[in-house]
C-alpha positions in Angstrom: -90.2 91.3 55.7 -93.2 89.2 56.6 -93.9 85.5 55.5 -97.4 84.0 55.8 -98.6 80.6 54.8 -101.0 81.3 51.9 -102.1 77.7 51.4 -101.3 74.0 51.7 -102.0 71.9 48.7 -102.7 68.1 49.0 -102.8 65.8 45.9 -99.5 64.0 45.4 -99.5 60.4 46.5 -95.8 60.1 47.2 -92.7 62.3 48.3 -92.4 65.5 46.0 -88.8 66.2 45.1 -88.8 69.3 42.8 -91.0 72.4 42.1 -90.7 75.0 39.3 -92.6 78.3 38.5 -95.0 78.2 35.8 -95.3 79.7 32.3 -98.2 81.8 33.6 -97.6 83.9 36.6 -100.4 82.2 38.4 -99.1 78.7 38.0 -96.3 76.3 39.1 -95.4 72.8 38.7 -94.2 70.0 40.9 -92.8 66.4 40.4 -91.5 63.6 42.5 -92.3 59.9 43.0 -95.8 60.0 41.4 -96.1 59.1 37.7 -97.0 62.5 36.5 -96.0 66.3 36.6 -98.6 68.4 38.3 -99.7 72.0 37.6 -101.3 74.1 40.3 -103.0 77.4 40.3 -101.9 80.0 42.9 -105.0 82.2 42.7 -107.6 79.4 43.3 -105.3 77.7 45.7 -105.9 74.4 43.7 -104.9 71.5 41.6 -105.0 72.7 38.0 -104.1 69.5 35.9 -101.7 66.7 35.4 -99.4 68.2 32.7 -98.0 64.9 31.6 -97.3 61.3 32.5 -93.8 60.1 33.1 -92.3 56.7 33.3 -90.2 57.3 36.4 -89.6 59.6 39.4 -89.1 63.4 38.4 -85.9 64.8 40.1 -85.9 68.3 38.4 -87.9 70.7 36.5 -86.7 73.8 34.5 -88.9 76.2 32.7 -87.1 77.6 29.7 -87.3 81.3 30.3 -89.2 83.1 27.6 -90.8 80.0 26.2 -93.7 77.7 27.2 -91.4 74.7 27.3 -90.7 72.9 30.5 -87.9 70.5 30.8 -88.3 67.4 33.1 -85.4 65.1 34.3 -86.2 61.6 35.2 -84.5 59.0 37.4 -83.8 56.8 34.3 -81.6 59.4 32.8 -84.1 60.7 30.4 -84.9 64.4 29.6 -88.2 65.4 28.4 -89.3 68.8 26.9 -93.1 69.6 27.0 -95.0 72.5 25.5 -97.1 73.5 28.5 -99.8 75.4 26.6 -100.2 72.8 24.0 -99.7 70.0 26.5 -97.5 68.0 24.2 -94.1 66.4 24.2 -91.8 68.2 21.9 -88.5 66.1 22.6 -87.3 63.3 24.6 -83.5 62.7 25.0 -81.9 59.6 26.7 -79.1 61.6 28.3 -77.7 59.1 30.7 -78.1 55.6 31.9 -78.6 56.9 35.5 -80.6 59.6 37.2 -80.4 63.3 36.4 -80.6 65.5 39.5 -80.2 69.0 38.2 -81.1 71.3 35.3 -80.0 74.9 34.6 -81.1 77.2 31.7 -78.2 79.4 30.2 -80.5 81.9 28.2 -77.5 83.7 26.8 -76.4 80.6 24.9 -80.0 79.1 24.5 -78.6 75.9 26.3 -79.7 73.7 28.9 -77.1 72.1 31.5 -77.9 68.7 33.2 -76.0 66.7 35.5 -76.6 63.7 37.8 -75.6 60.3 39.1 -72.9 59.7 36.5 -70.9 62.8 37.4 -71.2 64.2 33.8 -72.2 67.6 32.6 -74.4 67.6 29.5 -75.1 70.4 27.4 -78.3 70.5 25.4 -79.0 72.9 22.5 -82.6 74.3 22.9 -83.1 74.9 19.3 -82.5 71.2 18.2 -83.1 69.5 21.6 -79.8 67.7 21.0 -77.2 66.9 23.4 -74.2 68.8 21.9 -71.4 68.5 24.5 -70.7 66.4 27.6 -67.9 66.5 30.1 -67.0 64.1 32.9 -66.7 66.4 35.9 -66.7 64.1 38.8 -66.1 60.4 39.8 -69.4 60.4 41.7 -72.9 61.8 41.7 -73.4 65.6 41.0 -76.4 66.9 43.0 -76.5 70.6 42.0 -75.6 73.1 39.3 -75.6 77.0 39.6 -74.7 79.6 37.0 -73.9 83.3 37.0 -74.0 85.0 33.7 -72.1 88.1 34.9 -69.2 86.2 36.3 -69.5 83.6 33.4 -69.2 80.8 35.9 -70.9 77.4 36.2 -70.6 75.7 39.7 -71.4 72.0 40.3 -71.5 70.1 43.7 -70.9 66.4 44.2 -71.4 63.6 46.6 -67.8 63.7 48.0 -68.4 67.4 49.1 -66.3 68.8 46.1 -67.4 72.0 44.4 -66.3 72.4 40.8 -66.0 75.8 39.0 -66.2 76.0 35.1 -66.0 78.7 32.6 -69.4 79.0 31.0 -67.9 80.1 27.5 -66.1 76.7 26.8 -66.7 74.7 30.0 -63.1 74.3 30.9 -62.3 73.6 34.6 -61.2 76.6 36.3 -60.6 75.0 39.8 -62.3 72.8 42.4 -62.3 72.5 46.0 -63.5 70.3 48.9 -65.9 72.6 50.6 -68.0 70.1 52.5 -66.9 67.1 54.8 -70.1 65.2 53.4 -72.0 65.5 50.1 -72.5 68.9 48.8 -76.3 69.1 47.9 -77.2 72.8 46.9 -75.6 75.8 45.2 -76.3 79.5 44.5 -74.5 82.5 43.3 -75.6 85.6 45.3 -73.8 89.1 45.0 -70.7 87.8 43.6 -70.4 85.0 46.2 -70.9 81.4 45.9 -73.2 79.7 48.5 -73.0 75.8 48.9 -74.9 73.7 51.2 -74.3 70.1 52.3 -75.1 67.1 54.2 -72.8 68.3 56.8 -75.5 70.9 57.6 -73.1 73.7 56.6 -73.6 76.8 54.4 -70.3 77.7 53.0 -69.8 81.2 51.5 -66.9 81.2 48.9 -65.2 83.4 46.4 -66.6 82.4 43.1 -63.2 82.9 41.4 -60.9 80.8 43.6 -63.4 78.7 45.5 -61.7 79.8 48.8 -64.2 79.6 51.6 -64.7 82.9 53.4 -66.8 81.7 56.1 -69.4 79.1 57.0 -72.2 78.6 59.4 -74.8 76.0 60.4 -78.2 77.0 59.0 -80.1 73.9 59.6 -80.0 70.6 61.8 -79.4 68.3 58.8 -78.8 68.5 54.9 -79.4 71.8 53.1 -81.2 70.7 50.0 -81.7 74.0 48.4 -80.7 77.7 48.3 -83.1 80.1 46.6 -82.1 83.8 45.9 -85.2 86.2 45.8 -85.5 87.5 42.4 -85.5 91.1 43.4 -84.6 91.6 47.2 -81.5 90.9 48.9 -82.9 87.8 50.6 -82.7 84.1 50.1 -84.3 80.9 51.3 -82.8 77.5 52.3 -84.7 74.3 52.7 -83.6 71.2 54.7 -84.1 67.7 55.6 -84.7 69.0 59.2 -88.4 69.7 58.0 -87.7 73.6 58.0 -87.3 76.4 55.5 -85.6 79.6 56.5 -85.3 83.1 55.1 -82.1 85.0 55.4 -80.6 88.4 54.6 -78.2 88.2 51.6 -76.3 91.2 53.2 -75.2 89.9 56.5 -76.7 86.4 56.5 -78.9 87.3 59.5 -81.9 84.8 59.9 -85.1 86.8 59.2 -87.8 83.9 59.3 -87.8 80.2 60.4 -90.8 78.4 59.0 -90.7 75.0 61.0 -93.3 73.1 62.9 -91.6 74.2 66.1 -92.3 77.8 65.1 -95.6 77.5 63.3 -98.1 74.5 63.4 -98.6 74.5 59.8 -95.0 73.8 58.8 -93.9 70.7 56.8 -93.6 67.6 59.0 -91.1 65.8 56.9 -88.0 66.7 54.9 -88.3 69.9 52.7 -86.7 68.8 49.4 -87.0 71.9 47.2 -88.4 75.4 46.6 -88.7 78.2 44.1 -89.7 81.8 44.2 -92.3 83.0 41.8 -91.2 85.3 39.1 -92.3 88.5 40.9 -91.0 87.3 44.3 -94.5 87.4 45.9 -94.6 83.8 46.6 -92.2 80.9 47.6 -93.4 77.3 46.9 -92.0 74.5 48.9 -92.3 70.8 48.5 -91.6 67.8 50.9 -91.5 64.2 51.6 -94.8 64.8 53.5 -96.4 64.9 50.0 -97.7 68.4 50.5 -97.1 71.7 48.6 -97.0 74.8 50.6 -97.4 78.4 49.1 -95.7 81.1 51.3 -96.7 84.6 50.7 -93.8 87.2 51.1 -94.5 90.9 52.1 -91.4 93.1 51.9 
């Protein structure tokens, strides 16, 4: 594989915390410490529009697959649903008194999962946009959620380094385990394995049924903020507070590419907070505290 930097997109005035692929193949969205969610155009390498204004920092974005609805999670515990084609707010829910950090769509149940600072899992029905169920999972902040439909599993990671495993059918707790010595900050299911990253700079590979750690390694110098499987190929990306993003083989966890300022002049120069693959896997979008968006082109 080969990865090249297609473009660097300025425009945000403050750190960017989240990024999500767009409803159209050529667009994607970013949000952070600015007062709006921004839409970008990949083809023209340019700012497209401010999708909507927001009342506090945006910590998570999730496109509801198969619909033009974008879910937006805010620091104030509010969840917004915006119709991106009509550019209008369709629903607003005050889920929590504190920040929501992670959103995951379960298309087979038509539900959205949300969790954050209060340690509670919220389940939102996407027909009614109502909070239909909530469950206290952790005594502290939940930073990440991941799901695997085939396994029927939901994983959640908290500030104590604990990872929790739930059944997606009825949300009962299967097991939990302290996989990290510091806060667990990222999760992904890849090839019947659960990958978790933490502030301890570890990437832990676990059995997704028992949460027993198979092995772990140090992929970055600092916190692993995100783990992103490629939509088609057996590769994944990690992003980190150490200012780098790295591309890995999902088969043997070999490092394929290191995109850091040490390796290339055009890398991010502050913490890389999040990333996302385009639907076709041709592009990877990364966002950073340096207020820049970078579009990476993937040649397999």
